[in-house]
N, C-alpha and C positions, 0 to 999 in steps of 0.2 A: 658784404654778406652779413646778415645778422647771426647772433649766436644760435638761434633756433635753426636757421638754414644751414649753418656749419654742422650742427649736430646731425641733421638729416643726411647731409653729404658724407659725413664721416662714417655713419652706419652703413650707408650704401656702398661706400668704398671698402669698408672692412669686410662686408659680405662677399665681395668679389675676390678676397684673398683668404677667406676662412680656411684654416688648416694649412696654408701655404707658408713656406719658410723664406719667401722673397717678396719684395715689393712688386706690385703688379705694374707700376709705372713710376717714373721719376716724380719726386715731390720736392717742394721748397722747404728748407730748414726754417725753424723759428728765427725771426730776425733779431740780431743784437739790438740792445736798447739805444745805442748811440750815446751822445754826450749826456752826462748827468752824474748823479751821486748814487753809488751802490752800497747798501748797508744791510745789516741783519734786520729784516722787517719785523721779526718777532721781538726784537729788543735786545738789550745788553744787561749784563750783571754788574753791579757797582764795583766789586772788588777785582774784576778781571780787566785785561787789556781790551780796548775798544777801538776798532779801526774801521774806516770806510774807504772805499776806492772811488776816486774822482776821475772821470774820463772827460777830456775836452776842456779842461781849465786853461784859459789863455795865459800867455806869459806874464800878464799884469796881475794875475790872481795869485797872490802869495799866501793868503790866509783863508781860513774857513771859520764859520761861527755856528754855535748852537743857539737856537732860539726856543724859548718856552712856547710850546704849541698852543697854549691857552692865551697867553698875553702877548706873544710876539716879541718879548723882551730878549735881548742878547744875554746869555748866561755864561758863555765860555767862548774864547777865541783862541785858535791855534794856528800853527804854521804848516802849510802843505809840504809834504815831502818832495824830494826831487823827482823829476819826470823819469818814468821807466817805460821802455817799449815792451808791449805785449805782442810779440811777433805772430802768435797764433790767431789773435783777434784783430790784428792791425790797429791797435789802439795805443794811445799814449796816456798812461795812467799815473796818478799821484795819490799817495796815501794820506788820509786825514786821521791822525792819532789823537783821540781825546780820552786816553786812559786816565788822565789825572782828574777828570771830572766824574764824580761818583754820586751826585745828588739824585735820589730817586725822583722820577717825574716823567712827563711826556715832552718830547722835543722834536725839532726839525733841524736839518743842517742846511746852511746857506754858503754858497761859493759864488762870488761875483761872476756874472755872465752865464750862469747855469740855473735851471729850475731848482727850486727848493726840494729837498727830499720829502718823502712821505714821513708822517709822524711815526716816531718809535719811542719805546719806553726804556727807562733804566730802572730796574727793580730786582730785588732778590728772587722773586717768583716769576720772572719774565718768561721762562720756558715751561712752567708748570702745565699750562693749558695745552701746549704742544705735545707734551708727553701723554697727557690724558687722551688727546685725540688719536695719537698713533696707537695707543693701546686699544681704543675703540675701533681702530682699523682692523685689528685682529678679530674683535668681536663681530664686525660686519663681514668677515670672511668665514664665519662659522658655517659648517655644513651639517645637515641632518636635523636642524631645528629652526623654528621661526626666528627671524632677526628683525629688530626694529630699533632705530636710533634717530634722534633729532640733532640737527646741526645747522646753524645759521638759518633757522626758520623752516628748514626742509625736513621731511621725514623720509628716511631711507629704510626700506623694509622688504622682506620677502617671506613667504610661508616656508614651512619645513621642506627641505629638498633632499634628493638622493637617499631616500629612506630604504631603498632596496640593496644598498651596498652589502656584499658584492658577490659576484659569481666566481667559481673556482676553475672554470674550464681551462684557462691559460696558466694557472699555477701548476696544475697537474692534470693531464688529460684523463687520468683514471677517475677524477672527481667531476668530470663534465656534467652539467645539469644540476650541480649542488651549489649551495650558498653558504657563506660564513658571515656572521654579523660583523660589520665594520663601519657602522654609521659614526657620525661625529667628525671631529678634527676641523682644520682650516682648509679652505680652498687655497691652493698653492699660489696662484698668481692671477693673471687675467683670465685663466681657464678654471675649470672646476675639478681638475685632477688633484689627487693627494699623493705626495711623493715622500717615501720614508727618508731618503737621504737629505732632502732639503728641509723636511720637518725637523729632523734631528739637529742639523746645523742651526736652524732658526731657534729652536728651543734651547740649544746649548749656548748660543749667544745671550739669550735672555736670562738663563740661569746663571751664566757668568756675571751678568750685570747684578743679579741678586747677591752673588757671593762677594762682589766688590762693594755694592751700594745698598745692601738689603736693609740697613737701619732706616734709611730714608724711604725706600720703596715700600716698606711694610706699612706705611701710613698713607699710601696713595689710595684714594677712593675712586671707584669706577662705577658708572651706572650699568652694571651687568647683572644678570639674574642671581649670581652667587654672592653678590656684594654683602658684606656684613657677617659672613660666616666665619668659621674657625680658621680658615685659610685666608691670608691676606689677598686682597683683590688682584694684585699684580700676578701672584702665583695662581690664583683661581683661573685666570684667563689662559695661562700656559697649560694648566692641568686639562683644560678642555681638549687641547690638541694631544697632550700626552696620553689621555685616556684612549683616543683613537689609535695612537701608535701601538698600544698594547694589543689591539685587535689584529695587528699586522704580523704578529708572531704566531708560529705554528708549534705543535706539540714537541717537535724535535729541536726547538730553539731557533730554527732558521726564520728569517724575516722576509716577507714579500717586498720586492723592490718598489712597487707603486700600486695604486688603485685608480684606474681611469677607464673610460670607454676606449674603444679601439681607435676612435678619431675624435678630435675636438668638435664640439657643437658650433653652430654658426654664431658669429659675433652678434650680440644683441639678444641672444637667448637668455632669459632669466633662469636662475638656478632651478626653480621648481618646474620649469618647462623643459629641462634637459632630461629626457626620458630614455636615453640610450641605456642599454645594458652596460654595467660597469664591472670590471674584472680585476682580480688580483693578478699581478704579474708574477712570474717565477721569483724564487728567492735569489738574493745576491749577497756576496760576501761583504761588499762595501755597505749595503743597507744594514746587514746584521751587525757589523762592527760599529757603525754609527749609532744604532739602536742600543748596543751595549754601553757605549760611551755616555750618551745622554741619559740612559737609564741610571747609571751610577751617579751622575750629577743630580738627577731627580731624587734618588734615594737619600742623598745627603741633605738636599735643600728641604724636602718635605717632612723629614723625620721629626722635627720639633712640632709640627702641626698635625700630622696624620701618620703615626708610626705604622699602621697597617698598610697604608698606601706606599710608604717608603719600602716596607718589606716586600710588597708585591713587585716593585721595581727592582729591588735587589735580586730577587729570584729570577725575574725575567732577564735582567742584564747578565747574570752569571750564566744562564742557559744560552743566551745569544753568544757570549764570548766563547764558551766551550764548543758551540756549534760551528763557529767561524774559524777558530784557530786550526791551522793545519790544512784547511781547505785551499784548493788552487784558486788563484786570482783570475777567474774566468767570468766574463760578462754574462748576464742572463740572456736568454733568448727573448728579445722584445719584438720579434718580426711581426707579430700579430697587431702591434700597436703603432699608431702614428701620432703619439702624444709625446710629451717631454721625456727625454731619456735619463738624464741625471746619472750618466755612467762615469765612473772615475776609478783610477787604480786604487786598490784596497790598501796598498802598502803604507801610504802616508796616514790614512785614517786608522790603520792598525796602531800607529804610534799614539794617536789620540786615545784610542780605546784602552791600550795597555796601561797608560798613565792613570786614567780614570778608574779602571778596575783595581789597580794597585792601591790607590788612595781610598777606595771604598771597602775593599776586602782584605787589605793588609798583607801580612808577611808572606802568605802563600804565593802572592803574585809580584812581590816587590823585586825579586831577582830579575824577572823578565823586564820590568819597567826600568830598572836601573841600568840594564844592558843598553836600552834605547837611549837613556839620558847620558850615560857615560860615553857612549859613542859620539854623542853630540859635543860633549866637553872636549874630547880629543881631536875633533875635526875643526881646527882653527881656521881653515880656509873658507868655511861657509857659515853664514849667519843661521842660527837655529830659528829665531822668530822671523816670520815673513812680514814684510812691509805691506804687501798687497796679497790678499787671499780671499777665497769665496767658498761656495758650498762644497767644492770637491776636496777641500783641505781643512780638516779640523784640528791639525797639529797645534796651532796656536792656542786653541781652547784648552788642550791638555797641558800645555806649558804654563798658561796662566794658573790653572788649577794647582799644579805642582809648585810653582814659584811662591804662591801664597799659603801653602800648606805647612802644617807643623812638621811633617815628615821631611820637608826640604832642609829644615834647620839641622838635621842629623847628617847632612851631606854637604859640608861647606864648599868643597871643590865644585860640585855641580851647581850649587846655589850661586857662587861667585860668577861662574861662567854664564849662567842664565841671566843674571842681573846685568852683567856687562853687555851681553848680546842684546837684551831688551833695550838698553839705553842706546846702543848703536842703531837699532831699528827705529826707535823714536827720534833720534837725531836726524836720521835720513828723512823722516816725515817732516820734521821742523825745517830742514834745509829746502825741501820742496815748497813748503809753505812760505818761507821767506823769499824765495825766488819768484813766486807767482803773484801776479798783480792782484788777484782776488783771494790769496791766502790758501789756495787748494793744496792739500797735503799729498796728493798723488800726481805724478807727471804723465800718467797714461790714461787713455780713454778706450773703453770697451763696453760690451753689453752688460749693463747693470753697474757701471762704474760709480754711480752715485751711492750705491750700497758700499762700494769700496771706500769712498770718501768717508762715509759714516763709520766704517770699521776701523779706520786709522785711529779713531778715538780710543779704541781698546788698548793699543800699544801705548798711546800717549797717557791715558789714565793710569795704566800700570806703572809707567815710568815716573809719573808724578808721585804715586804712592810710595815707591821705593826710594826716590831721591828728594822729594819735597821741592823740586825746582818748578816754579810757577810757569816757566816758558812752555812746559808740556800741557798744562791746563789751558793756557792762553791759546795755544795752537789747536787744542781740541775744540774750544769754543768756536774758533774761526772756521772749522769744518762745518759746524752747524750754520754759521753765518752764510757760508757759500751756498748751502742747500736751501736757505730761506731768503735768498735775494741778493747777496753780495756776489754776483756772478755777471757775466756779460749780458745776460738777458734782463737783468733787473726784475727777476721773477722767482717766486718760490717754486721748488720742485715738489712740494707736498700738497696733495689735494685738500682743499678746504682750509688752508692755513697760510698766512703770510701774504706778501704782495703778489697780486695777479697770478694765482697758482694755476697749475695745468687744468685745462677744461676737458680735454679729449683723450683720457687715458685709454690704453689698450686693456680693457677690463669689461667683461661681458655684462655685469649688472649695471655699470655706468652707461653702457651703450643701449641698454634695453629697458630701463625703468621709466622712460618718458619724462625724467627730470633733467633740467639743463645742467646743473653742476654734477660732477662725478661723485662717486662715493668718497667720503672724506677720510683722511688719515693714512694716505698711502704715498710712498716715495716713488716718483717716476724714475725709470732706469737711468736716464741721463744721456749726455751726448756721446756719440761714437760714430765714426772712428776718429773724429777730431773735435776740438773744443767747441766749435759752433754748430756741430751736426746733431742738433736736438730738434725733434719734430713733434709738436703738440697736436698730433692727429691720431685717431684711434688705430689706423692700420700700421702705424710705426711701432710694431712690437719690439723692434731692436732698441728703440730709444724711449718709448713712452708706456711700456708695460709696467706693472707693479709685481712684486713678489715678496713672500713673507720673509725671506732671508734679508732683503734690503730693508724692509720695515723693522725687522728685529735689530738690525745694525743701528738704525736711527733711534730706536727705543733705548739701546745701550747708550748712545751718545747723549741723549736727553737725560737719561737717568743720572749721569755724572753730576748734573747741575740742578737736579730736582730739589726744591726747598719745601720740606714737609711742614715747616712752621707756618707756611701761608696756605695750608690745605683748606 
């Protein structure tokens, strides 16, 4: 079947399950790549560890070689590591470690009896273009305005969409028939909904990247309409979504849980053709707390560039915090909707919010924040930092904020516990990485686990900052390597980038624009419930959808290694 035939088939198959939460029929998983060399197809950094996974090397193959891809000359020879069984993939793998070779250039790897690898680079800026593309992935998720971008000779575009957002009937029946302007923001995932909880977590992850790596990110240039303004391009893209989030707050400080139609539109519908009425959902405590938390981060980050905007977020965050505290943790009534729920207990995100509020507003709120943090310090049985977390749990974001704040230095007992606990979480990730044939830092597989793989780099980056131990940085890079081809499929999970990337994302513009490649710059959700259960077909929303929280996590991972000198 040709790619064109596959695309037609995938759209027809997707239409049959539009709005469904189950596969309509059994499908075959993407096939493992078989014997060969698996490596980071986007390339390696000179100063970091460099590892490939070799599958199927015979007993007589003791070494590997690096060849200059231009001349074919051997430039490095190394010894293959011992055989290790990968029970989940039924493979016997060996590691090829070429960390000692750091000469920039383009290379291929050779192992006797196996095909040569694809060409890859070693260079300080080898991940720069990947970060730019992931940031453009957010641009091409913009709602409410025309979008156009070029990538690999293709133009991906749509006119302004969802310009009538949104109706108030489901927010408050007394307001039925009325609208409140809430255009803008990012489409959340493969659908066109906009969800406060996931938007807050996504922006929080990206603002956390700025607070760790802002010196480099401030020099990132992006081909977006706001480029070259007073606000750095990286922050300007985030601001587009934050501007929409402000419209989700009401005069009493409470925040609507989401903005969607009552049902998903059919797969293949372009955004400008989705003409369903779209509604504010009722307010929720978790959405209001997450709004307060990310609002405090936004106020801190934007203050040097736009003090008025920072003040707007300070006021909005304080209102949200005061509106949410003391309210019962009751889920909103979403019975009118058959779109994403993003329901989560408010308690854990209360911890994120109270830390961010205290760091932003100071003494009046510190007592409450310190009560949360001191409770963590005295609970020696449980790790505070989560190894694996996602949209429903923003506590790690608050802990990172506090750990690197000036305020933490005034509380040495709390600071010592948090540092010890962070190192414990990072060491758990490194242990998973060391035990896995492909260096994956998570041992579990679930819906969106590729985002989880990318998020492990947040713990690893923080551990490196406080310890200076390069093993954390090496492990963080290997999470990127896994996502870009050092995996059982020998495929990148990122559309438009790396080796043989996904072609059939669960993503409505990709299915409906008549262009064979999907929209670029998006991370596929990844295998679930087991390591080989990844389906590169449109109807596999469980394994091949995209989402802004996963893309945000990948943006964080790539930001660690961004080299502004090569801009």
